[in-house]
C-alpha atoms as one frame of an Amber mdcrd trajectory, in Angstrom:
protein
 -22.996  -9.922  -4.404 -24.786  -6.598  -4.645 -24.515  -3.805  -7.189 -22.847
  -3.774 -10.579 -19.137  -3.772 -11.311 -16.562  -4.554 -13.958 -13.204  -6.118
 -13.240 -10.107  -5.765 -15.382  -6.467  -6.051 -14.398  -3.948  -5.961 -17.259
  -0.749  -6.451 -15.231   1.333  -9.496 -16.144   3.084 -11.071 -13.154   6.269
 -13.121 -12.988   6.656 -14.803  -9.603   9.412 -16.886  -8.008  13.151 -17.243
  -7.571  13.795 -17.115 -11.323  11.316 -14.369 -12.159  13.958 -11.758 -13.032
  14.938 -13.920 -16.015  11.758 -12.749 -17.747  12.832  -9.088 -17.762  14.896
  -9.504 -20.938  11.875 -10.824 -22.824   9.623  -8.012 -21.567  12.117  -5.345
 -22.627  11.634  -6.345 -26.263   8.173  -4.754 -26.116   9.456  -1.229 -25.417
  11.703   1.423 -26.889  15.339   2.098 -26.192  15.295   4.575 -23.304  14.477
   3.338 -19.800  13.989   5.584 -16.763  15.253   3.477 -13.849  13.723   4.659
 -10.566  15.068   3.351  -7.273  15.489   4.397  -3.657  18.285   5.210  -1.269
  20.806   2.712  -2.560  19.958  -0.539  -0.767  19.390  -2.199  -4.152  23.016
  -1.402  -4.959  24.317  -2.784  -1.686  22.415  -6.069  -1.994  23.340  -6.661
  -5.629  19.851  -6.499  -7.165  20.686  -3.268  -8.973  23.677  -4.890 -10.688
  21.527  -7.784 -11.897  18.924  -5.446 -13.382  21.447  -3.116 -15.013  23.243
  -6.087 -16.571  19.989  -7.226 -18.189  19.239  -3.699 -19.431  22.692  -3.376
 -20.946  22.482  -6.805 -22.543  19.228  -5.651 -24.150  21.115  -2.539 -25.381
  18.851  -0.138 -23.510  19.863   3.413 -22.675  19.491   3.791 -18.904  18.379
   7.096 -17.394  18.934   6.736 -13.651  16.688   8.395 -11.107  17.851   7.393
  -7.610  16.687   8.745  -4.264  12.971   7.915  -4.326  12.064   8.223  -0.663
   9.694   6.210   1.549   7.027   8.889   1.140   7.676  10.289  -2.375   7.378
  14.058  -2.462   5.907  16.442  -5.003   9.389  17.871  -5.471  10.714  14.410
  -6.349   7.769  13.861  -8.694   8.606  17.096 -10.513  12.216  15.949 -10.793
  11.206  12.612 -12.328   8.782  14.218 -14.785  11.477  16.653 -15.905  13.976
  13.821 -16.353  11.536  11.706 -18.374  10.627  14.644 -20.619  14.194  15.755
 -21.257  15.372  12.233 -22.086  12.297  11.193 -24.084  12.045   7.890 -22.211
  10.054   4.920 -23.514   9.626   2.855 -20.343   9.692   3.553 -16.626  11.193
   0.709 -14.594  10.593   0.783 -10.845  13.190  -1.078  -8.780  12.200  -1.131
  -5.127   9.186  -1.280  -2.860   5.724   0.190  -3.075   6.904   3.774  -2.799
   9.059   3.422  -5.909   6.207   1.694  -7.777   3.728   4.385  -6.692   6.137
   7.102  -7.703   6.782   5.539 -11.106   3.061   5.444 -11.919   2.769   9.074
 -10.826   5.563  10.065 -13.189   4.015   7.980 -15.990   0.703   9.821 -15.600
   2.278  13.273 -15.493   4.913  13.362 -18.229   2.501  14.156 -21.069   0.004
  16.161 -19.012  -0.355  19.681 -20.421  -1.728  21.215 -17.231  -0.875  21.219
 -13.533  -0.744  17.462 -12.883  -0.571  17.869  -9.093  -3.766  19.910  -9.084
  -5.569  17.724 -11.640  -4.626  14.235 -10.509  -4.116  14.528  -6.757  -5.968
  17.608  -5.521  -8.967  17.286  -7.871  -8.706  13.470  -8.203  -9.111  13.512
 -11.977  -7.752  10.930 -14.406  -5.746  11.709 -17.543  -7.874  12.503 -20.569
  -8.666   9.623 -22.883  -6.274  10.775 -25.590  -3.327  11.580 -23.318  -0.207
   9.502 -23.849   0.905   7.556 -20.778   4.316   6.014 -20.290   4.350   2.258
 -19.581   5.581   1.107 -16.182   7.266  -2.124 -15.131   8.000  -3.028 -11.501
  10.720  -5.151  -9.952   9.542  -5.514  -6.380  11.927  -5.666  -3.409   9.414
  -5.232  -0.576   5.967  -6.731  -0.037   3.095  -4.713   1.333   1.543  -2.058
  -0.837   0.181  -4.143  -3.708   1.358  -1.303  -5.955   2.784  -3.841  -8.376
  -0.713  -4.767  -9.608  -2.846  -1.670  -9.122  -3.075   1.935 -10.296  -2.607
   3.564  -6.912  -0.185   6.398  -6.156   0.581   8.366  -2.998   2.486  11.661
  -3.131   3.417  14.043  -0.298   3.444  17.818  -0.555   6.192  18.268   2.036
   5.893  22.057   2.027   2.296  21.865   3.274   2.636  18.561   5.201  -0.070
  17.028   3.040  -0.024  13.433   1.817  -2.627  12.365  -0.716  -3.321   9.252
  -2.735  -4.975   8.850  -6.092  -6.060   5.614  -7.724  -5.898   6.066 -11.482
  -7.839   3.987 -13.984  -6.373   0.720 -15.223  -4.326   2.440 -17.953  -1.781
   3.253 -15.227  -1.480  -0.280 -13.882   2.017  -1.680 -14.460   2.375  -3.553
 -17.728   4.402  -6.196 -15.925   5.741  -6.860 -12.438   8.515  -9.165 -11.282
   8.113 -10.691  -7.823  11.048 -12.625  -6.386  10.418 -13.313  -2.678  14.170
 -13.604  -2.086  14.527  -9.909  -2.938  12.271  -9.025   0.009  14.652 -10.728
   2.436  17.114  -7.860   2.056  14.838  -5.201   3.610  15.250  -4.220   7.288
  13.003  -5.979   9.792  10.971  -2.852  10.550  10.115  -2.465   6.859   9.048
  -6.102   6.673   6.737  -5.591   9.655   5.354  -2.341   8.252   4.635  -4.138
   4.989   2.856  -6.957   6.806   0.453  -4.569   8.489  -0.069  -2.632   5.278
  -1.268  -5.904   3.715  -3.548  -6.698   6.647  -5.051  -3.243   6.657  -5.636
  -3.208   2.921  -7.780  -6.285   3.416  -9.581  -4.855   6.446 -10.336  -1.566
   4.689 -12.305  -3.492   2.078 -13.728  -6.113   4.430 -15.241  -3.714   6.984
 -18.068  -2.384   4.852 -21.561  -3.645   4.020 -23.456  -6.488   5.705 -24.412
  -8.731   2.781 -23.092 -12.244   2.167 -20.361 -11.308  -0.297 -17.876 -13.637
  -2.000 -15.237 -10.912  -1.672 -15.418 -11.231   2.122 -14.685 -14.957   1.998
 -11.618 -14.229  -0.118 -10.591 -11.514   2.345 -10.854 -13.869   5.315  -8.625
 -16.417   3.594  -6.036 -13.752   2.821  -6.093 -12.528   6.432  -5.445 -16.069
   7.661  -2.460 -16.262   5.322  -1.002 -12.950   6.540  -1.418 -13.883  10.193
   0.129 -17.327   9.858   3.007 -16.301   7.597   3.845 -13.190   9.625   4.340
 -15.266  12.768   6.858 -17.418  10.932   8.608 -14.503   9.219   9.246 -12.444
  12.365  10.944 -15.470  13.933  12.858 -16.396  10.784  12.949 -13.625   8.152
  14.759 -15.980   5.752  11.901 -18.501   5.641  11.129 -18.611   1.914   7.673
 -20.128   2.241   6.523 -17.449   4.683   8.037 -14.583   2.711   6.635 -15.879
  -0.586   3.151 -16.204   0.929   3.387 -12.673   2.314   4.446 -11.335  -1.068
   1.683 -13.116  -2.970  -0.954 -12.122  -0.409   0.136  -8.481  -0.669  -0.547
  -8.555  -4.395  -4.040 -10.026  -4.030  -4.906  -7.784  -1.100  -4.897  -4.699
  -3.301  -5.187  -5.631  -6.959  -8.861  -4.524  -6.685 -10.303  -8.086  -6.724
 -11.547  -8.320  -3.128 -13.065  -4.852  -3.333 -15.553  -5.920  -5.986 -19.152
  -5.465  -4.847 -17.969  -3.561  -1.769 -18.423   0.051  -0.671 -15.045  -0.156
   1.153 -13.718   2.123   3.882 -10.129   3.540   3.684 -10.414   5.993   6.571
  -7.585   4.293   8.483  -5.487   5.078   5.427  -6.670   8.686   5.325  -5.698
   9.220   8.972  -2.549   7.143   8.548  -1.455   9.185   5.529  -1.686  12.342
   7.608   0.199  10.780  10.534   2.888   9.676   8.082   3.144  13.133   6.543
   3.796  14.654   9.975   6.068  11.950  11.402   7.657  10.371   8.295   6.823
   6.995   9.808   6.761   3.935   7.533   3.291   3.712   6.017   2.340   0.417
   7.667   3.423   1.684  11.074   1.314   4.835  10.670  -1.709   2.674   9.846
  -1.110   0.388  12.829  -0.787   3.350  15.189  -4.389   4.512  14.624  -6.118
   1.204  13.898  -7.283   0.147  17.355  -8.965   3.461  18.177 -10.609   3.572
  14.757 -11.939   0.013  14.750 -13.322   0.249  18.279 -15.393   3.175  17.048
 -16.413   1.443  13.810 -17.416  -1.709  15.717 -20.465  -0.009  17.217 -22.068
   0.552  13.813 -20.656  -2.528  12.106 -21.246  -5.044  14.891 -22.355  -8.045
  12.755 -19.243  -7.813  10.582 -16.973  -7.477  13.606 -18.588 -10.576  15.110
 -17.881 -12.409  11.861 -14.299 -11.099  11.910 -13.811 -12.433  15.436 -15.193
 -15.868  14.663 -13.907 -16.465  11.118 -10.491 -14.807  11.329  -9.502 -15.207
  14.987 -11.531 -18.317  15.886 -13.201 -16.598  18.832 -15.645 -18.903  20.620
 -18.986 -17.150  20.916 -20.576 -19.501  23.442 -22.100 -17.594  26.356 -21.017
 -14.217  24.986 -22.989 -11.281  23.671 -22.266  -9.991  20.174 -20.454  -7.022
  21.714 -18.221  -9.309  23.747 -17.436 -11.476  20.719 -16.563  -8.439  18.607
 -14.381  -6.993  21.368 -12.578 -10.329  21.689 -11.851 -10.200  17.980 -10.304
  -6.743  18.269  -8.317  -7.915  21.283  -6.984 -10.815  19.205  -6.001  -8.358
  16.480  -4.207  -6.213  19.067  -2.374  -9.206  20.546  -1.193 -10.283  17.089
   0.038  -6.750  16.372   1.953  -6.765  19.660   3.306 -10.254  18.972   4.907
  -9.270  15.666   6.187  -5.934  16.974   3.876  -3.293  15.520   3.257   0.119
  17.122  -0.119   0.604  18.770   0.165   4.347  19.400   0.939   7.405  17.331
   3.470   8.421  19.986   5.491   5.324  19.059   5.853   6.629  15.497   6.879
  10.120  16.594   3.590  12.003  16.951   3.035  14.350  19.876  -0.095  15.910
  21.338   0.706  19.283  19.787   0.710  17.684  16.323  -2.894  16.489  16.614
  -4.535  19.702  15.292  -2.259  19.661  12.235  -2.712  15.940  11.594  -6.465
  16.390  11.938  -6.574  19.332   9.559  -4.665  17.482   6.825  -6.775  14.299
   7.095  -9.232  13.841   4.251 -12.633  12.794   5.636 -15.665  11.327   3.883
 -18.483   8.839   4.637 -16.833   5.419   4.587 -17.377   1.911   5.881 -19.556
   2.075   8.983 -18.710   5.676   9.944 -19.168   9.228   8.721 -16.344  10.960
  10.551 -16.033  14.657  11.237 -12.745  16.415  11.900 -13.647  16.350  15.609
 -13.989  12.556  15.393 -10.545  12.317  13.802  -9.069  14.410  16.609 -10.653
  12.103  19.202  -9.275   9.011  17.436  -5.819  10.571  17.424  -6.060  11.449
  21.119  -7.066   7.873  21.935  -4.200   6.640  19.761  -1.692   8.605  21.825
  -2.269   6.447  24.867  -3.358   3.004  23.658  -2.450   0.462  26.336  -0.388
  -2.560  25.404
């Protein structure tokens, strides 16, 4: 392990079929008014909403409902939530849904007591709230696995007017105080969302894994998590009701992005930067946007990060290196990744998620670029990756 780091994660997790039972006990720690954020209404159709509301009412909480949190939460929706929280003087924000709802809830929590322009400060300038600023506590009841938002301080907000999607990872003050993870809740999401979540998990791990060349404990953890995602995903796409597979996927998602496996790592995140921009232009599910640019990006990164890609091929995909050059081994590893993506039904091209050639200049312009992982991309490099991603062969 190289460098210096500190690790702290204050989120308390409740996991399993009976995990929602712990909500009543957690509610005792907070005031009377609860801002309940949720999405398009699926939590009402599947009955999870009724279970949560019953517990809130039993605890005599005043519920302030904020429905309609979209897959890619917008600045307009953020402003709406901040206004609602301020006007109702809420004590707790409760996110009921997937990663987008959790992300959104943390964004609202950070912004309610901000005196300035929170969009400019937190997302455009990437600042954190001042030390003395009050922050609303957040609890998450997760219904979709993928983002890891239930145990980190990450947020992603889209400025729809300017087709600009940007993430900000706050300090650990904005991590949820508690999160409830019942794998059975994830079985109610559509199949495409399950698949998008699976690749989001895999790419979170890869974004941290593909950096540096030292012998790092974090990389061994990452390889184990990748094995879990690969094995469980193959079961889940054949039988989405398989509890063991869905529970493993959910637990892996949490550990993929609760900051643990990034310790001692420079990390990358450029697939996410490009994917965010693709998602802003196409409104594709986040995991699908990431998948659509991954092959072109990693082929380029492989040239500079060859030893790590050889390790990836051997340790994750069990590629036999006998009689092969390092380049051939690394390429076989990427081919195995591609075949797995095809096997579970992920898009390999940006055209599959709705992007067209005439969108490439706009997607390129709104992609944030910086030195990361094994590459130092320019805007021209991003445009080339997008062009390659238009015509990736199956």
